[in-house]
N, C-alpha and C positions, 0 to 999 in steps of 0.2 A: 417432529414438526420443524420445517425450515424457518429461517429468520423472516423471510417474506410473508409466510403465512401467519406467523406470530404477530408481525407488525400490522397486517391487515386486520387480524382479530382485535388487537389493541385499538386500532383506529376506529373500529365500530363500537367498541365498548367504552373506551376511555381515550379520546383523541389527545388530551393533554399529556397523558402518560406515554402515549405512542411517540409524540414529538420529542419528549424528554429522552426516550430510549434511542431514537435516531441521533439526537445530539450527542448522547453518551457514546454511541457506537463510533461516530465520527471523531470525537475527541480522543477516545482510546486509540484509534488508528493513528492519529496525528502524533500522540505521545510515543507510541511504539515505533513509528517510522522515523522519529527524530534521530535515532542512533544509526541510521543507514547512511553510509558515506561511500564515496568512490575510493578506489585504490590510489589513483593518480589525481593530482590537482588540475591537470589538463581536462579531465572528464567532468561532466556535470550530471546531476540528477535533477530533473524538473518534476516537482511534486505539485499536484493539484487534487484536493479532496482525497479520494482513495486511489488515484492514478499516479504512477511514477514512471517517468521515461528516462532512459539512460542515453546520454549523448557522448560519443567517443569520436573526437576529431581525427583526421588523418595523421596529424603530427603528434598524436598522443604517445607517451612513453610506455603505455600499457596496452596490450592487445584487448580488443573488445571481448574476446572469449574469456580472458582472465577476469575482466570486470563483471561479465555476466555470471560467471561461476561464483564470484564473490557475492553478488546480489542473491543468487539462488541459495547459497549457504546461509545468508542472513534470513531469507524467507523460511527455510526449513527450521532454523533455530527459533523463529518467532511463530511457527505453526501457521504460516501463510502460504497461499497458492499463487503462483504466477500465471496470469492469463496471457499466454503468448499470442492469442488471436485478437487482442485489442489493438 
């Protein structure tokens, strides 16, 4: 059963517990994501809720491919999936 279906079922049977589950999910993501850093101080990670955007300016001392590989390695280590279509 997927997370969406579980939350839908919780919302029907126990709305308060469902809301607590959503908050817990968000908080766990925020805590886990807090150790994600860029390789170069020129580059930035813009984080909002469960979205993260990598910004690498033209004058960076690190290639975007290196930064992206670094983020992918972090994602694998934290059992997360990168949605490249977002």
